[in-house]
N, C-alpha and C positions, 0 to 999 in steps of 0.2 A: 420396704421394711417395716414390720411392726414395734410396738412399743416394748423395749426390754421390760422383764420383771425380774426382782430378784425377790425369793424366796426364804427367809430366813427358817430352818428347821429345829423344832427338839424334839429328841427322841427320848426313847424309853431306855432308862438305866442299860447300858449292855448290848443294844441293838444299834448303836451309832454306825458301824460299818456293814450291818446288814442292807439297815436303810440304806446307804450309798447305793452299796452293788444293786438293789433295786431300781434305784433309781437311775445309775448308770445303764443296765440293763434295757429299761425303757428309752433310749438317746431322747430324751426331753429337752436337757439342758445344754448350754453352751457352755458352761463352768459350774463346777461344783469345787466346794471348799469345806475341810472340816473347820471349824471356828471356835474361838474360847466362848465363855460370858454365859448369857442367857438360853443362845440356840447352838446348838450341834454343828449343824452344818449350814451351806450358804450358797444357795442354785442361782444362777442366772439363766435364763431361758428366754426365749422369743415365742410367745403362743400364736396359733395360725392367724392369719389374716381373719379379721371378723369372727373370731371366736368370742364369745362369753367367758370373760376370765374366771369368773366364780365357779361357772360349771367345769371349764378345763381344770382349774386347781382339783374341785372335789373329785372329778373323775378321775384323772392322771394322776395326782400326787398323794391327797389321802386317804386314799385304799391302799396305799404301804403300809402293810405290817411296823410297827413299831415307833409310827410317827404320834407323837403326843398334841402336837401344836404346832401350826403355823402363823407367820407374820410376812404378808406378802408388799412389797412396797413396788408402785407403778411407778415406772419412770414418764418423764413427758420433754419433748423437745424444749432445751432454753432459751433457743432464739424464735 
């Protein structure tokens, strides 16, 4: 299994549900949550094995209309 990514997503005001729907249609995520605080959505996903994470996020996520900013957290095995 590839490493999990957590991506926090800040949306333009009034677009959070549209962004969440667009993400759901792409079927990229394993989990997607609405959150409070500096970001509006939290997405957990597993990129394809060997994928360049930067390109993957730019091509698959950042093109969604309504996304203002993202913060990506890359996970590693703790043992």
